[in-house]
C-alpha positions in Angstrom: -7.3 16.2 -10.9 -10.7 14.5 -10.7 -9.2 11.1 -9.9 -9.4 10.3 -6.2 -6.6 7.7 -6.5 -4.3 10.6 -7.4 -1.9 11.8 -4.5 -1.3 15.5 -4.5 2.4 16.6 -4.2 3.6 20.0 -3.6 7.2 21.2 -3.5 8.1 17.3 -3.0 5.7 16.9 -0.2 2.9 14.2 -0.5 -0.2 15.7 0.9 -2.5 12.6 0.2 -5.2 11.4 -2.0 -7.4 14.2 -3.6 -10.4 14.9 -1.6 -13.9 14.0 -3.2 -14.6 17.7 -3.7 -11.8 17.6 -6.4 -13.7 14.7 -8.2 -16.9 16.8 -8.0 -15.3 19.9 -9.3 -13.6 18.1 -12.0 -16.5 16.1 -13.3 -18.8 19.1 -13.2 -18.3 20.4 -16.8 -17.2 23.6 -15.4 -19.8 24.0 -12.7 -22.7 22.8 -14.7 -23.4 19.5 -13.2 -27.0 18.4 -13.7 -28.5 21.5 -11.9 -30.7 22.0 -15.0 -32.1 18.7 -14.7 -32.8 18.9 -10.7 -34.6 22.2 -11.3 -37.2 20.2 -13.3 -37.6 17.5 -10.8 -40.9 17.9 -9.0 -40.4 15.1 -6.6 -37.9 16.9 -4.2 -37.5 20.5 -3.3 -33.8 20.2 -2.8 -30.7 19.4 -5.2 -29.2 15.9 -5.3 -25.9 14.4 -5.4 -23.0 16.7 -6.6 -25.5 19.5 -7.4 -26.0 20.2 -3.5 -22.4 21.5 -3.6 -22.2 22.8 -7.0 -25.1 25.4 -6.5 -22.7 27.3 -4.2 -20.5 28.3 -7.0 -23.7 29.9 -8.2 -24.0 31.7 -5.0 -26.5 29.6 -3.1 -26.6 27.2 -0.2 -29.3 24.6 0.3 -30.8 24.9 3.5 -34.1 24.0 5.5 -36.2 25.2 8.5 -34.6 23.2 11.4 -37.2 24.5 13.7 -39.7 22.3 12.0 -37.6 19.5 10.8 -38.6 17.2 13.5 -42.2 17.7 13.0 -41.9 17.1 9.0 -40.1 13.9 9.9 -43.0 12.7 11.9 -45.2 13.5 9.0 -42.9 11.5 6.6 -42.1 14.5 4.8 -38.6 15.5 3.6 -37.1 18.7 5.2 -38.5 22.0 3.8 -35.8 22.5 1.3 -34.9 25.9 0.1 -31.9 28.0 -0.8 -30.3 31.1 0.6 -28.6 33.4 -2.1 -25.8 35.8 -1.5 -25.4 38.4 -4.0 -22.1 39.5 -5.6 -21.6 43.3 -4.9 -18.0 44.3 -4.7 -17.7 47.1 -2.1 -21.5 46.8 -1.1 -22.8 49.7 -3.1 -26.4 49.3 -4.3 -28.6 51.8 -6.1 -32.2 52.7 -4.8 -33.7 51.3 -7.9 -31.9 48.0 -7.2 -32.8 48.1 -3.5 -36.5 48.5 -4.4 -36.4 45.4 -6.8 -34.7 43.1 -4.2 -37.1 44.4 -1.6 -40.2 43.4 -3.9 -38.6 39.9 -4.4 -37.9 39.4 -0.6 -41.5 40.3 0.4 -43.2 38.1 -2.4 -40.9 35.1 -3.0 -39.3 34.2 0.2 -40.4 32.2 3.2 -39.0 34.7 5.8 -39.7 38.2 3.8 -36.7 39.5 5.0 -33.4 41.1 3.5 -30.2 40.1 5.5 -27.1 42.3 5.4 -24.1 40.1 5.9 -20.6 40.3 7.0 -19.6 39.9 3.5 -20.7 43.4 2.7 -23.7 42.1 0.5 -27.4 41.0 1.1 -28.7 37.6 1.3 -32.2 36.1 0.4 -33.2 33.4 2.8 -35.9 30.7 2.2 -36.2 30.7 -1.7 -38.1 27.8 -2.7 -37.3 25.7 -5.9 -39.9 27.3 -8.2 -38.8 30.8 -7.5 -34.9 30.1 -8.0 -34.5 30.8 -11.8 -36.8 33.9 -11.5 -34.7 35.3 -8.6 -31.5 35.2 -10.9 -33.3 36.5 -13.7 -34.7 39.5 -11.6 -31.1 40.1 -10.3 -29.6 40.0 -13.8 -32.3 42.4 -15.1 -31.0 45.0 -12.4 -27.4 44.4 -13.0 -26.7 42.0 -10.0 -25.6 38.5 -10.0 -24.5 36.0 -7.4 -21.5 34.4 -9.3 -18.7 33.2 -7.0 -20.1 34.3 -3.7 -19.8 30.8 -2.3 -17.8 27.6 -3.2 -14.0 27.4 -3.9 -13.3 30.7 -5.7 -12.6 34.2 -4.9 -15.7 35.7 -3.1 -17.4 39.0 -2.8 -14.6 41.6 -2.7 -15.0 43.9 0.4 -14.1 47.5 0.5 -14.1 50.1 3.2 -17.5 51.7 3.5 -16.3 55.0 4.0 -18.0 57.8 1.9 -16.8 60.6 4.0 -13.5 60.3 2.1 -15.3 60.5 -1.1 -12.5 60.6 -3.7 -10.1 58.1 -1.9 -13.0 55.8 -1.4 -14.2 55.9 -4.9 -10.7 54.8 -6.2 -10.5 52.0 -3.6 -14.0 50.9 -4.6 -13.1 51.0 -8.2 -10.1 48.7 -7.5 -12.4 46.3 -5.5 -14.6 46.0 -8.5 -11.6 45.3 -11.0 -10.3 42.7 -8.6 -13.6 40.9 -8.4 -14.1 41.0 -12.1 -10.5 39.8 -12.8 -10.8 36.7 -10.4 -14.3 35.7 -11.5 -14.8 32.2 -12.9 -14.9 32.3 -16.9 -17.5 29.5 -17.2 -20.7 30.2 -18.9 -22.5 27.9 -16.6 -24.2 30.7 -14.6 -25.6 32.3 -17.9 -26.6 29.1 -19.4 -28.5 27.6 -16.3 -30.1 30.7 -14.9 -30.5 33.3 -17.5 -31.1 30.9 -20.4 -27.9 32.0 -22.1 -27.0 30.3 -25.3 -24.7 27.4 -25.0 -21.3 28.0 -26.7 -19.6 25.0 -28.3 -16.0 26.1 -27.6 -14.4 24.6 -24.6 -14.6 26.6 -21.3 -11.3 27.7 -19.9 -10.2 28.9 -16.3 -7.0 30.6 -16.7 -6.7 31.9 -13.2 -8.8 29.5 -11.2 -8.1 26.4 -13.1 -10.4 23.5 -14.1 -10.7 22.4 -10.7 -11.1 25.8 -9.2 -9.4 26.7 -5.9 -8.7 24.2 -3.1 -11.0 26.1 -0.7 -12.9 29.3 -0.5 -10.8 32.5 -0.8 -11.7 36.0 0.4 -10.3 39.4 -0.6 -10.7 43.0 0.8 -9.6 46.5 0.0 -9.3 48.6 3.1 -8.6 52.3 3.6 -6.9 52.9 6.9 -7.4 54.0 9.9 -10.8 52.2 9.6 -10.4 48.2 9.6 -14.2 47.8 8.9 -13.5 44.9 6.7 -11.6 43.0 9.4 -8.4 42.3 7.1 -7.1 39.4 9.2 -10.2 37.4 8.5 -9.3 37.3 4.8 -6.9 35.5 2.3 -5.7 38.5 0.4 -5.9 42.2 1.4 -5.2 45.5 -0.2 -4.4 48.3 2.4 -4.8 51.5 0.6 -1.8 54.0 0.9 -2.4 57.4 0.0 -0.5 60.6 -0.4 -2.1 64.0 -0.2 -5.4 62.4 -0.5 -4.7 60.4 -3.7 -4.4 56.6 -3.8 -0.8 55.8 -4.8 -0.6 52.0 -4.0 -1.4 49.2 -1.5 0.2 47.1 1.1 -0.6 43.6 0.6 -1.5 41.1 3.4 -2.0 37.5 2.7 -3.1 34.6 4.8 -5.8 35.6 7.1 -8.8 33.4 8.2 -10.7 32.5 11.1 -12.4 29.1 10.4 -11.6 26.2 12.5 -12.8 22.8 13.5 -13.7 21.8 17.2 -11.4 19.3 18.3 -8.8 19.5 15.5 -5.8 21.1 16.5 -4.5 21.2 13.1 -7.1 24.0 12.5 -6.9 27.5 13.9 -7.6 31.1 13.3 -4.8 33.1 11.9 -3.9 36.8 11.1 -2.6 37.8 7.6 1.1 38.4 7.0 2.5 41.5 5.4 4.1 41.0 2.0 5.1 44.7 1.1 3.9 47.5 -1.0 2.9 47.6 -4.7 2.1 50.5 -7.1 -1.5 50.5 -8.4 -0.5 49.3 -11.8 0.7 45.8 -10.2 -2.6 45.3 -8.4 -4.1 42.9 -10.7 -1.0 40.8 -11.3 -0.4 40.4 -7.7 -4.0 39.3 -7.1 -3.8 36.9 -9.8 -0.4 35.6 -8.6 -1.6 35.1 -4.9 -4.6 33.2 -6.0 -2.6 31.0 -8.7 0.0 30.2 -6.1 -2.8 29.1 -3.7 -4.5 27.4 -6.5 -1.5 25.3 -7.2 0.0 24.7 -3.7 -3.1 24.7 -1.4 -4.0 21.4 0.3 -6.5 19.4 -2.1 -6.3 16.4 0.2 -7.6 17.6 3.5 -10.3 20.6 3.1 -9.7 21.3 6.7 -6.2 22.5 5.9 -7.0 23.9 2.4 -7.2 27.6 3.1 -4.3 30.0 2.2 -3.3 30.4 5.9 -2.3 26.7 6.1 -0.4 26.9 2.9 1.7 29.7 4.2 2.4 27.8 7.3 3.2 24.6 5.5 5.5 25.8 2.8 6.8 29.0 4.6 5.8 32.7 4.1 8.9 33.6 2.4 8.8 30.9 -0.1 5.1 31.7 -0.9 6.0 35.4 -1.2 8.9 34.7 -3.5 6.6 32.5 -5.7 4.0 35.4 -6.0 6.8 38.0 -7.1 8.1 35.3 -9.6 4.6 34.7 -11.1 3.5 38.6 -11.1 7.1 39.7 -12.3 6.8 42.3 -9.4 8.9 42.6 -6.5 7.3 43.8 -3.2 8.7 47.1 -1.8 9.0 47.6 2.0 5.7 48.0 3.7 4.3 51.6 3.8 3.4 52.9 7.4 -0.3 52.7 8.2 -2.3 51.9 11.4 -5.9 51.0 12.4 -7.8 52.8 15.0 -11.2 51.2 14.9 -13.4 48.9 12.8 -16.9 49.9 13.7 -19.4 51.9 11.5 -20.0 55.5 12.4 -23.6 55.3 13.2 -25.6 58.5 12.4 -25.2 61.5 10.1 -21.7 62.7 9.0 -20.6 65.1 6.3 -18.2 64.1 3.6 -15.5 66.3 2.0 -17.8 67.0 -1.0 -20.4 68.5 1.1 -22.8 65.6 0.8 -24.3 64.0 3.9 -24.2 60.1 4.8 -26.6 58.4 7.3 -25.2 55.1 8.7 -28.0 53.1 10.1 -27.6 50.4 12.7 -29.4 47.2 11.7 -29.2 44.7 14.4 -27.9 41.4 13.1 -28.4 42.8 9.6 -31.9 41.4 9.5 -34.4 43.9 7.7 -37.9 42.9 8.4 -41.0 44.7 9.4 -41.3 44.4 13.1 -44.3 45.5 15.3 -43.9 49.1 15.6 -40.5 49.1 13.8 -41.1 48.4 10.0 -37.5 48.5 9.0 -37.9 46.9 5.6 -40.7 49.3 4.6 -38.8 52.2 5.8 -35.7 51.4 3.7 -38.0 51.1 0.7 -39.5 54.5 1.3 -36.3 56.1 1.7 -35.2 54.3 -1.7 -38.1 55.9 -3.4 -36.8 59.3 -2.7 -33.1 58.9 -2.3 -31.0 60.5 -5.1 -27.6 59.0 -3.9 -26.7 55.2 -3.3 -26.9 52.7 -0.4 -23.6 51.2 0.8 -23.8 47.9 2.8 -21.2 47.5 5.5 -19.1 44.5 6.5 -20.6 45.1 10.0 -24.1 44.3 8.8 -25.2 47.9 8.7 -26.3 50.0 5.9 -25.2 53.8 4.7 -27.8 56.0 3.1 -24.9 57.7 1.1 -24.5 60.8 -0.8 -27.5 62.8 0.5 -27.8 66.4 -0.6 -28.5 69.0 2.2 -32.0 69.8 0.8 -32.9 66.0 1.3 -31.3 65.5 4.7 -34.5 66.3 6.7 -36.7 64.3 4.8 -34.6 61.0 5.0 -34.1 61.6 8.6 -37.8 62.0 9.3 -38.5 58.6 7.3 -35.8 56.9 9.0 -37.0 57.8 12.4 -40.6 57.1 11.6 -39.7 53.5 10.7 -37.4 52.8 13.6 -34.2 52.8 11.5 -33.1 55.6 13.8 -33.0 54.8 17.5 -31.1 57.2 19.7 -31.4 54.8 22.6 -29.4 51.9 21.0 -26.1 51.7 23.2 -22.6 51.9 22.0 -22.2 48.3 23.2 -25.0 47.0 21.0 -23.4 48.6 18.0 -20.1 46.9 18.8 -21.9 43.6 18.9 -22.4 41.0 15.8 -23.8 37.6 15.2 -23.9 35.2 12.4 -27.4 34.0 11.0 -27.1 30.4 12.8 -30.5 28.6 13.6 -32.8 28.0 12.2 -31.6 28.1 8.6 -27.8 27.3 8.6 -27.2 23.5 8.5 -24.0 24.1 10.1 -25.2 25.9 13.2 -24.5 24.2 16.6 -26.0 26.8 18.9 -28.0 30.2 18.5 -26.4 33.2 17.4 -28.6 35.9 15.7 -31.9 35.0 18.0 -29.5 34.8 20.9 -27.5 38.1 20.5 -30.1 40.7 21.4 -30.9 39.6 24.9 -27.2 38.6 25.6 -26.2 42.1 24.7 -28.8 43.4 27.2 -27.2 41.2 29.8 -23.8 42.7 29.1 -25.0 46.2 29.1 -26.3 45.4 32.8 -22.9 44.2 33.6 -21.2 47.3 32.3 -23.6 49.6 34.2 -23.0 47.5 37.4 -19.5 48.1 37.3 -19.9 51.8 36.5 -18.4 51.9 33.2 -19.6 54.8 30.8 -21.7 54.1 27.7 -18.4 54.8 25.5 -16.5 51.9 27.1 -17.6 48.9 25.1 -16.5 45.3 24.3 -16.2 44.2 20.9 -18.5 41.1 21.1 -19.1 38.4 18.3 -21.2 35.2 18.5 -21.0 32.4 16.1 -23.3 29.3 16.0 -20.3 27.2 14.8 -16.5 27.6 14.4 -16.7 28.4 10.8 -16.3 32.2 11.4 -18.8 34.1 9.7 -19.5 36.7 12.5 -15.6 37.0 12.7 -15.7 36.0 16.6 -12.0 35.1 16.4 -11.1 38.6 16.0 -13.2 39.8 19.1 -12.4 40.9 22.4 -15.0 38.4 23.5 -15.9 35.9 21.2 -18.5 33.0 21.6 -18.3 30.0 19.3 -21.3 27.5 19.4 -20.4 24.1 20.8 -24.1 22.7 21.4 -27.5 24.1 22.0 -27.0 26.8 24.9 -23.3 26.0 25.1 -20.4 28.0 23.7 -16.8 28.3 23.9 -15.5 31.6 25.3 -12.6 33.3 23.8 -11.0 36.4 25.2 -8.1 38.6 24.2 -8.7 40.1 20.6 -8.3 43.9 20.4 -10.4 46.9 19.4 -8.5 47.3 16.0 -9.1 43.8 15.0 -5.2 42.7 14.7 -5.3 40.0 17.5 -6.8 36.7 17.6 -8.4 35.7 20.9 -7.6 32.5 22.9 -10.0 30.1 24.4 -10.6 30.8 28.1 -13.5 28.3 28.8 -14.7 25.4 26.7 -18.3 24.3 26.3 -19.9 26.3 28.9 -23.6 27.6 29.4 -24.6 31.2 29.1 -25.1 31.5 33.0 -21.4 30.3 33.3 -20.3 32.8 30.6 -22.1 35.9 32.3 -20.5 34.9 35.6 -17.1 34.7 34.0 -17.5 38.0 32.4 -19.0 39.5 35.6 -15.7 38.9 37.4 -13.6 39.9 34.4 -15.5 43.2 33.7 -15.2 44.2 37.5 -11.4 43.7 37.1 -11.2 45.7 33.9 -13.2 48.5 35.6 -10.9 48.8 38.6 -7.4 47.8 37.2 -7.4 49.0 33.6 -5.0 51.7 32.5 -6.3 54.8 30.9 -8.4 54.0 27.8 -7.2 50.3 27.8 -9.7 48.1 25.9 -10.9 44.9 27.5 -9.1 42.6 25.3 -5.8 44.4 26.0 -6.3 44.1 29.7 -7.1 40.3 29.4 -3.5 40.0 28.0 -1.7 42.3 30.4 -3.5 40.9 33.5 -2.6 37.4 32.4 -6.1 36.3 32.0 -5.1 34.5 28.8 -1.9 34.3 26.7 -1.6 36.5 23.9 -1.7 34.5 20.3 1.1 35.8 18.5 1.7 32.7 16.2 -1.5 30.9 15.7 0.0 27.5 14.7 2.1 27.7 17.9 0.1 30.0 20.4 -3.6 29.2 19.6 -4.0 25.8 21.0 -1.2 26.0 23.6 
C-alpha cells in the first residue's frame, strides 16, 4: 500500500489515491526509517524527511520553542528543535521508584524541568534535546517503562478509570487495560533496536493486527467503571464499560466510534459520540478489541487523513455493517447492552478511604504541570512523597495525580508533605477543578491560540461571574480550552468549550453536559476573550435565575434553546 498511485477501494467504494503517509509507513521498514542516522547528525537538532513523522510511532513529537522562534530566525539559526515524549502507562499507575527516576531526568535533561500529566493518563517530558533522547529511552526501559505506540497511527495508551476506592473491581479493570494495550502493540523490533541497542533480528517483521502500513489514523481505547466517566469515553475509538455483579467484573459493554478532533472550515469533519455495540463476556475482550482494530485497519480512509478516524468509517459504511464485520472477525455475537449510567467525570480531590481500608489522596494539579513554582514547589513535593510512600501513584485522565494505597499510619505524614509543598490547597474552587486545558503554546506546533497559560486567569474571571450571579461554589461549569481543533483537552465534551482560532481568539461551543455524553455546538465563531466573557456573563445570569433544580449549565443551554442539541454529529454539528 505504499504506492500513491493506488486507489483505495472499500466495500466497492473508491476513496481516492493513498495519502503520502501511507507511502511513508510502507517504506519505513516497520517504523525504522533512517532514525538512527538522524540521531548521529550534528548539523541539525531535529529529525528530517520521513523521520519527523516516524518518531511519533516511538512516542515522540518534534517541537520547538515558538516564543523564541522569531529571534532565532533573525540570528539565522534553525528553530530550537527538541522532542516531547509521552510514556506508555496503561491505566496510569506508576510506582514511587519509577516516579523518582522520571523526576530526576526531567530536572536534569529537559529544557523546562517539568513533568506534565496529560489527558491520556500518562506523563510527558517536554524539551528533550537530541543528545539526551537515547538516554531518555534507556532510562525509561531500566525502570520498566517505554513510549511505544503513544503517538502515530496505532492504538495509543489505554486509559482506565482511576478509582482506587473500589479496589478489587478497579484492579480487574486495570489488568484488562494492560492486556488490551499489550495485545494491540506494534510487534516490530524497531523501538528496541534504535533506542535500546537491541540486537537486529534477520527474520522479517510481521504485524498481524496492525498490518504493514499500520492504522489509517490514531486509535484510542479506554476501560471505564461506571458511574465515573473520568476517561471521557465518547472521545475514544473503542471503549470497554465495566459491568459488575456483586462487586465482581463479569464483562463489558463495548462502545465504538468516539472522537473529538476536527478541522476549522471543513464541514466533513466533526466531533462524534461513540455508539453502543453491545455486551461481551470477559473472555471475548481481546478478540473484540482485535476485530474492531482490524476492521478499522482495512476499512478506514487511507486517502484523506482528515476523514480517517474510526468515527468517519462508521458513518461512511454504516454502524450495523461495521458491527456485523466485528462480530464475524471475532466470532463473537454482541449481547444486548447491560444497564449502566454515568453521574460525573471529575476526580474526587482530597482524601478518601477505599473498601480495603487503605486511603487515597487525589491531588489537583492545575493543567497537569508539575514544576517548582515560587512558594509552591510541586515537583519537589511529589518527590518527597515518593521517597516515603509505600503504595503507588495513579495519574488521571483529568491531569491530576492520586497518591494511592496509603496506610493509616502514613496518612498524616503524606498529608503534611503535600501541604508543605502546595500540593494541597483548600482554597482551590470547584470551578477550577472542573476546568482543563491542553499544552498549546509555546511548544505545540499545531497551536493557534493559548490554552495552558491562558486557563488560570480565565478561570478566575469565570469564578467572578459565578459569584456575581450568586451561584454557590458547588455550582460549576465543565470548562475546557484547546489551542487548536485537535481536541487534546476534550473541549468538544464540555459545557463550555473554547477552541483556538487565532492568537487571542476562540470558537465558543456550548451545550455539553456534566456526564460527558453530549457534544456541544458552536455558539460564536472567532471571538475575543472579552466577547466570550460578555456572552457568558449574560448566559450565566440566565442560568442562575431560570434553571430547574440541579440543572447543569449545558443542559440549560439546550432547554433554553440557546443552542440546538447535537444528536447525530454528521447531521447536527454544522447545521
